[in-house]
Each structure stands twice: as structure tokens, then as C-alpha cells.
C-alpha positions as CSV (number, residue, x, y, z in Angstrom):
1,X,-74.7,9.0,-40.1
2,X,-74.7,7.0,-36.8
3,X,-73.0,8.8,-33.8
4,X,-72.5,7.3,-30.5
5,X,-71.9,10.1,-27.7
6,X,-70.5,8.6,-24.4
7,X,-71.8,10.9,-21.5
8,X,-74.9,12.8,-20.9
9,X,-73.5,15.9,-19.5
10,X,-74.0,19.4,-20.8
11,X,-71.4,18.9,-23.6
12,X,-72.5,15.5,-24.7
13,X,-76.3,16.3,-24.7
14,X,-75.8,19.6,-26.4
15,X,-73.6,17.9,-29.1
16,X,-76.5,15.2,-29.3
17,X,-79.0,18.0,-29.8
18,X,-77.0,19.8,-32.5
19,X,-76.2,16.6,-34.5
20,X,-79.7,15.0,-34.4
21,X,-81.2,18.3,-35.3
22,X,-78.9,18.1,-38.5
23,X,-80.3,14.6,-39.4
24,X,-77.8,12.2,-37.7
25,X,-78.9,9.1,-35.8
26,X,-77.6,10.0,-32.4
27,X,-77.4,7.7,-29.4
28,X,-75.9,9.0,-26.0
29,X,-75.0,6.5,-23.6
30,X,-75.0,7.5,-19.8
31,X,-73.6,5.1,-17.2
32,X,-75.6,6.9,-14.4
33,X,-79.1,6.0,-13.5
34,X,-80.2,9.6,-13.5
35,X,-78.9,12.6,-15.5
36,X,-77.3,15.4,-13.5
37,X,-76.7,13.4,-10.4
38,X,-74.5,13.3,-8.5
39,X,-74.0,17.1,-8.7
40,X,-70.4,17.7,-9.3
41,X,-70.3,21.5,-10.1
42,X,-70.9,24.8,-8.6
43,X,-73.0,26.0,-11.5
44,X,-71.9,29.4,-12.3
45,X,-72.5,30.7,-15.9
46,X,-71.3,34.1,-17.3
47,X,-73.7,36.1,-19.3
48,X,-71.8,34.6,-22.5
49,X,-74.4,31.6,-21.9
50,X,-77.0,33.9,-23.6
51,X,-75.1,33.4,-26.8
52,X,-76.6,29.9,-27.0
53,X,-80.1,31.1,-27.0
54,X,-81.2,28.5,-24.7
55,X,-83.9,29.6,-21.9
56,X,-82.7,28.5,-18.5
57,X,-86.3,28.1,-17.5
58,X,-86.7,26.4,-14.0
59,X,-83.0,25.4,-13.7
60,X,-82.0,29.2,-12.6
61,X,-81.5,29.5,-8.9
62,X,-80.1,33.0,-8.8
63,X,-78.7,35.8,-10.7
64,X,-75.8,37.9,-9.6
65,X,-75.1,41.6,-10.4
66,X,-71.5,41.6,-9.1
67,X,-68.5,39.6,-8.0
68,X,-66.2,40.3,-5.2
69,X,-62.5,39.4,-5.1
70,X,-60.8,39.2,-1.7
71,X,-57.0,39.5,-1.2
72,X,-55.1,37.9,1.9
73,X,-54.9,41.5,3.6
74,X,-58.5,42.0,3.3
75,X,-58.8,44.3,0.3
76,X,-61.9,43.9,-1.7
77,X,-62.5,44.3,-5.3
78,X,-66.1,44.6,-6.6
79,X,-66.7,44.2,-10.2
80,X,-70.1,44.5,-12.0
81,X,-70.9,41.4,-13.8
82,X,-74.3,39.7,-14.6
83,X,-73.9,35.9,-14.1
84,X,-76.1,32.9,-13.5
85,X,-76.5,30.3,-10.8
86,X,-78.0,27.1,-11.9
87,X,-79.2,23.9,-10.5
88,X,-77.1,21.4,-12.3
89,X,-79.7,18.6,-12.2
90,X,-82.3,20.7,-13.9
91,X,-79.8,22.3,-16.3
92,X,-78.4,18.9,-17.4
93,X,-81.9,17.5,-18.0
94,X,-82.9,20.8,-19.8
95,X,-80.1,19.9,-22.4
96,X,-80.9,16.3,-22.5
97,X,-84.7,17.0,-23.3
98,X,-83.5,19.2,-26.1
99,X,-81.4,16.4,-27.5
100,X,-84.3,13.9,-27.2
101,X,-86.9,16.4,-28.7
102,X,-84.5,16.8,-31.7
103,X,-84.5,12.9,-32.1
104,X,-81.6,11.6,-30.1
105,X,-81.8,8.5,-28.0
106,X,-80.4,8.6,-24.5
107,X,-79.7,5.3,-22.6
108,X,-79.1,5.4,-19.0
109,X,-77.2,2.8,-16.9
110,X,-75.1,2.2,-20.3
111,X,-71.6,2.6,-19.6
112,X,-68.5,2.2,-22.2
113,X,-66.7,-0.8,-21.4
114,X,-64.1,-0.9,-24.2
115,X,-63.7,-1.7,-27.8
116,X,-63.3,-4.7,-29.7
117,X,-62.6,-5.2,-33.5
118,X,-63.8,-1.7,-34.3
119,X,-67.0,-2.0,-32.2
120,X,-67.9,-0.3,-28.9
121,X,-68.5,-2.5,-25.9
122,X,-71.5,-1.0,-24.0
123,X,-72.4,-2.4,-20.6
124,X,-76.1,-2.4,-19.8
125,X,-76.1,-2.3,-16.0
126,X,-79.9,-2.5,-15.8
127,X,-80.3,-5.7,-17.6
128,X,-76.8,-7.1,-16.7
129,X,-75.5,-7.6,-20.2
130,X,-73.2,-6.2,-22.9
131,X,-74.0,-5.0,-26.3
132,X,-71.7,-4.3,-29.2
133,X,-72.3,-1.2,-31.5
134,X,-70.6,0.0,-34.7
135,X,-71.3,3.7,-34.9
136,X,-69.7,5.8,-37.7
137,X,-68.4,8.2,-35.2
138,X,-67.7,8.2,-31.5
139,X,-67.8,11.4,-29.4
140,X,-66.1,11.0,-25.8
141,X,-67.8,13.3,-23.5
142,X,-67.3,11.0,-20.4
143,X,-65.4,13.4,-17.9
144,X,-62.0,14.0,-17.0
145,X,-61.0,10.5,-16.8
146,X,-62.5,9.5,-19.8
147,X,-62.4,5.6,-20.4
148,X,-63.2,6.3,-24.0
149,X,-60.3,8.6,-24.6
150,X,-58.0,6.2,-23.0
151,X,-59.3,3.3,-25.1
152,X,-58.9,5.2,-28.2
153,X,-55.1,6.1,-27.4
154,X,-56.2,9.8,-26.9
155,X,-55.7,10.4,-23.2
156,X,-52.9,12.7,-22.9
157,X,-50.1,11.2,-20.8
158,X,-49.3,13.4,-17.7
159,X,-52.8,15.0,-17.6
160,X,-53.2,16.7,-14.5
161,X,-56.6,17.4,-12.4
162,X,-57.8,19.5,-9.6
163,X,-59.8,18.1,-6.8
164,X,-62.8,20.4,-5.9
165,X,-64.8,20.2,-2.6
166,X,-68.0,22.1,-2.1
167,X,-70.5,22.3,0.5
168,X,-74.2,23.8,0.9
169,X,-74.1,25.9,3.9
170,X,-76.6,28.2,6.0
171,X,-75.8,31.6,7.1
172,X,-76.4,35.3,6.2
173,X,-75.5,36.2,2.6
174,X,-75.8,39.1,0.0
175,X,-77.5,37.3,-2.6
176,X,-76.6,40.0,-5.3
177,X,-72.9,38.9,-5.5
178,X,-70.7,36.0,-5.2
179,X,-67.3,36.1,-3.4
180,X,-63.7,34.7,-4.0
181,X,-60.8,34.3,-2.0
182,X,-57.2,34.0,-2.8
183,X,-53.9,33.6,-0.9
184,X,-51.2,31.1,0.5
185,X,-53.4,30.0,3.5
186,X,-56.7,29.9,1.9
187,X,-55.9,28.0,-1.3
188,X,-52.3,28.4,-2.8
189,X,-53.0,27.1,-6.4
190,X,-56.4,28.1,-6.9
191,X,-59.1,29.9,-4.9
192,X,-62.1,29.6,-2.6
193,X,-65.7,30.8,-3.4
194,X,-69.0,31.6,-1.7
195,X,-71.9,31.7,-4.0
196,X,-75.3,32.3,-2.5
197,X,-78.3,30.6,-3.7
198,X,-80.4,33.0,-1.6
199,X,-80.0,35.3,1.6
200,X,-79.7,32.4,4.0
201,X,-78.0,29.6,1.6
202,X,-74.8,29.4,-0.1
203,X,-72.5,27.0,-2.3
204,X,-68.9,27.1,-0.4
205,X,-65.9,25.5,-1.7
206,X,-62.5,25.5,-3.3
207,X,-60.3,23.5,-5.6
208,X,-56.6,22.4,-5.2
209,X,-54.0,20.0,-6.8
210,X,-53.1,18.7,-3.2
211,X,-54.5,18.9,0.4
212,X,-57.8,19.9,-0.9
213,X,-59.7,18.8,2.2
214,X,-57.3,20.2,4.7
215,X,-57.7,23.9,2.9
216,X,-61.6,23.2,2.8
217,X,-62.0,22.3,6.3
218,X,-59.9,25.5,7.3
219,X,-61.9,27.8,5.1
220,X,-65.3,26.3,6.6
221,X,-64.1,26.6,10.2
222,X,-62.7,30.2,9.8
223,X,-66.1,31.1,8.5
224,X,-68.2,29.1,10.9
225,X,-70.4,27.7,8.4
226,X,-73.0,25.2,9.0
227,X,-72.6,22.3,6.3
228,X,-75.7,20.8,5.1
229,X,-74.5,18.8,2.1
230,X,-71.1,17.9,0.6
231,X,-69.9,17.1,-2.7
232,X,-66.5,16.4,-4.4
233,X,-65.4,16.5,-8.1
234,X,-62.4,16.0,-10.5
235,X,-61.7,19.1,-12.5
236,X,-59.2,18.7,-15.5
237,X,-56.4,21.2,-16.2
238,X,-56.3,22.3,-19.8
239,X,-53.3,20.7,-21.7
240,X,-52.4,22.4,-25.1
241,X,-50.8,19.1,-26.1
242,X,-54.1,17.2,-25.8
243,X,-55.2,15.8,-29.3
244,X,-58.9,16.1,-30.0
245,X,-59.4,13.3,-32.6
246,X,-58.2,9.9,-33.6
247,X,-59.6,7.6,-36.1
248,X,-63.3,8.0,-35.8
249,X,-63.4,9.4,-32.2
250,X,-63.6,13.0,-30.9
251,X,-63.1,14.4,-27.5
252,X,-65.4,16.9,-25.9
253,X,-65.7,18.9,-22.7
254,X,-64.0,17.7,-19.7
255,X,-62.9,14.6,-21.6
256,X,-60.9,17.0,-23.8
257,X,-59.7,19.0,-20.7
258,X,-61.7,22.2,-21.9
259,X,-61.9,24.0,-18.8
260,X,-60.8,27.6,-18.1
261,X,-57.6,27.2,-15.8
262,X,-58.3,30.5,-14.1
263,X,-61.7,29.9,-12.9
264,X,-62.1,26.1,-13.4
265,X,-65.3,26.5,-15.3
266,X,-66.1,24.1,-18.2
267,X,-69.7,24.3,-19.2
268,X,-69.6,27.3,-21.6
269,X,-66.2,26.1,-23.1
270,X,-67.6,22.5,-23.7
271,X,-70.7,23.8,-25.2
272,X,-69.0,26.1,-27.5
273,X,-66.7,23.1,-28.3
274,X,-69.8,21.1,-29.0
275,X,-70.9,23.7,-31.6
276,X,-67.4,23.6,-33.5
277,X,-67.7,19.9,-33.4
278,X,-71.2,19.7,-34.8
279,X,-70.0,22.1,-37.6
280,X,-66.9,20.0,-38.5
281,X,-68.9,16.8,-38.8
282,X,-71.7,18.5,-40.9
283,X,-69.2,20.2,-43.2
284,X,-66.2,17.8,-43.4
285,X,-64.0,20.5,-41.7
286,X,-60.7,19.6,-39.6
287,X,-61.7,19.7,-35.8
288,X,-58.4,20.6,-34.6
289,X,-58.0,23.5,-36.9
290,X,-61.4,24.9,-36.3
291,X,-60.7,24.6,-32.5
292,X,-57.7,26.9,-32.7
293,X,-59.5,30.2,-31.5
294,X,-61.1,28.4,-28.4
295,X,-57.8,26.8,-27.6
296,X,-56.1,30.2,-27.9
297,X,-58.5,31.3,-25.0
298,X,-57.8,28.3,-23.1
299,X,-54.1,28.6,-23.3
300,X,-54.3,32.2,-22.1
301,X,-56.2,30.8,-19.1
302,X,-53.6,28.2,-18.5
303,X,-50.7,30.9,-18.7
304,X,-52.5,33.1,-16.2
305,X,-53.0,30.2,-13.8
306,X,-49.3,29.4,-14.1
307,X,-48.3,32.9,-13.2
308,X,-50.9,33.1,-10.3
309,X,-49.7,29.6,-9.0
310,X,-46.6,31.2,-8.0
311,X,-48.1,34.2,-6.3
312,X,-47.3,35.0,-2.6
313,X,-49.9,36.9,-0.3
314,X,-47.8,40.1,-1.3
315,X,-48.5,39.4,-4.8
316,X,-52.3,38.8,-4.4
317,X,-52.6,42.1,-2.5
318,X,-50.6,44.0,-5.1
319,X,-52.7,42.5,-8.0
320,X,-56.0,43.4,-6.3
321,X,-54.9,46.8,-5.6
322,X,-53.9,47.4,-9.3
323,X,-57.4,45.9,-10.4
324,X,-59.3,48.2,-8.0
325,X,-58.4,51.2,-10.0
326,X,-61.2,52.9,-11.9
327,X,-59.7,52.4,-15.6
328,X,-59.0,48.9,-14.8
329,X,-62.4,48.1,-13.4
330,X,-64.1,49.6,-16.6
331,X,-62.1,47.0,-18.3
332,X,-63.2,44.1,-16.1
333,X,-66.9,45.4,-16.6
334,X,-66.7,45.2,-20.2
335,X,-65.5,41.6,-20.5
336,X,-66.4,38.3,-19.0
337,X,-63.9,35.8,-18.0
338,X,-64.7,33.6,-20.9
339,X,-62.2,35.4,-23.2
340,X,-59.0,36.7,-21.3
341,X,-57.2,37.8,-24.3
342,X,-58.8,41.2,-25.0
343,X,-59.3,41.6,-21.1
344,X,-55.4,41.2,-20.4
345,X,-54.5,43.4,-23.4
346,X,-56.8,46.2,-22.4
347,X,-55.9,45.9,-18.8
348,X,-52.1,46.2,-19.6
349,X,-52.9,49.3,-21.6
350,X,-54.6,50.7,-18.6
351,X,-52.0,49.5,-16.1
352,X,-48.6,48.7,-17.3
353,X,-47.5,47.5,-13.9
354,X,-49.3,44.3,-14.3
355,X,-46.1,43.4,-16.4
356,X,-44.3,42.9,-13.0
357,X,-46.1,39.5,-12.7
358,X,-44.7,38.3,-15.8
359,X,-41.6,37.2,-14.1
360,X,-43.4,34.1,-12.9
361,X,-43.4,32.8,-16.5
362,X,-39.7,32.2,-16.5
């Protein structure tokens, strides 16, 4: 079967690897001249990444032992969690190399330009011409604004996005942990982060649905960081109404909005989705049906984000104080943030006062 994948990000390349390894003729079209650039991601991975069995090799920048949550009143919650910080350029190329070694073709500077009479129009920027291809299947892995999804009538009307801004800064950091900050003045509808690469360099940023630059500049100013390099990225908000398949086109990764609404991380959900898609293609299974367990996780993330989006500083202070209890911290240590369903259930059993925050659902 001939399969065209639009986009050579982690989800697209991992799908290309799985499908070409299964015997399909896979071509991955990437509009950029170089894989992994520009960098548009913090690069944090939970220990769940180990399930893929992929050696991070030289893409690993740092390994964390714990995370720190900071509430508006200065209270701190430390949770022991093993997590990885990667270089996205090297990581993306690691997955691209896996895809190529398994037989997939990757064509750089080739962008999706539309479709005509069942054929894909691919613009070859390097040679300044257009080619028309007729794959059996099309996988849209071309980001949160996916032109492919739009062309196939799959882009969910009303989809929302965050704008994330991040800078590489210099300073003095504890490289064994990364930090998150919550509150109305810091970032009312998401959070800010400090993620050390080393003891003297860190990735600092935040995401918001509006006024992102104002909040970012304020956070940088308060902490008196020296900015070395800055980047911005659009981060999709998961939408349960988003359809994943129409005709011979399938959505994948950010193009499908498969991002955790609580933490805005999409690499692991996108790669898990790629595994499900490859399984469905290889075995003639229904993509929407097989995605249900993963969509259940993402819906719980979305529910939690809707609740937290209505928090006052008083609520954040209260939440962190509840989470700082020994019994609750034990639950947080046992579960990563990838699957919040058991985490929420067990935390409620240990501390029923979390139910107080459910009022924000109504």
C-alpha cells in the first residue's frame, strides 16, 4: 500500500517507521529544509517514553529526578518523578532516521498544496515545481493548523490554540528538577515553567490563549533572566468533537489536536496515536474506535484544564496545600501525568476535599 505522510515531526516519522517496517511504501513530505527546525517545543518527556523502546542516544540533554509546583503564595510542592529533557532537533532526526532505515522516503522542502481530482498537489520548493501523487492513504501530521486536514474537510470548526513563548536563559539552577508556576498574575489559563538544561542554562516559558507576550515578559522580568534565544509555537487544545478520519485521510499528532490540555505536551500522545493508526491500517481496524482509550485520557486532561482555568489564586494555594499531604504525594509519585484517570481517582480517595473544585465544571 502506498502511504503519504504530510509532516516529518515525531508523530509523522514514527508512523512512517512503523508502517514502512510493516511493508508499506511510505513517503514523508516535509515543508521545511531541515528536520527538527525551527524548535517549537520545550522537549520534556515523562518516563512513559521508555515504553516505546527507543534509545534517546545523543538527543538527551538532561534527566530530572523531581518536579516542583509553585503556588501564588509561595508554597512549593515537590514530587519525585523521572523525566527526560531532549534536544528536539536531534530527537526528531532520531525518529526520521528510524523511518528511513525501515524503508520510508523523506522529501524535504515538499509541502502539501491542496488536492485535485483525488490527487495530492505537492509543491517542490527546491526545484520550484509541483507534482501530483495518488497514494492509497494520506496521513495528516502537519501541525495544529494542518492544511491537509482542512483540504479533506477534517479540521474541526472552532478549534482553539495556545500560543507558547519560550526562551533559553542563563542563571543558576538546580538541574535535578524543573519548576512550574501557577496563578492569576503569572499565567491565568495555563502555567509558566523553568526547565534547566544544566546548572547555568534553562528553558523558560509559558503558554496562554491571549496576552502571552505580556505574561512572558513579566515572568522574565520578575526573575531577572538574561535571554539568549527565544521561540514561539502554536499549541492545539484537544477537542473531543474532532474527527480523525475521512475518506482515505487520517489525522495524527498536533493535526489531530492530540495534546494533553493540562501540561500542553503532545509528543507521547502523538506517538501512541501513531502506534494505534499503524495497527488499524495493518489489521483493517476502525481508527476512531481503537483511539477511544487514548481519547478518554485526553478528555480527562481537558476536563481538568477547564476546572483549573477558572481558579483564583486562593484556589491554587488550596490545591497545592492538599497535594502536599504525604498520602497524596504517594499517589503523585506512582503515576505520571500521561494518564490522569487513575491519578485523579486515587487522589480523591486519599483527599475527598478535592471535590470542592468540581464546582467549576458547572
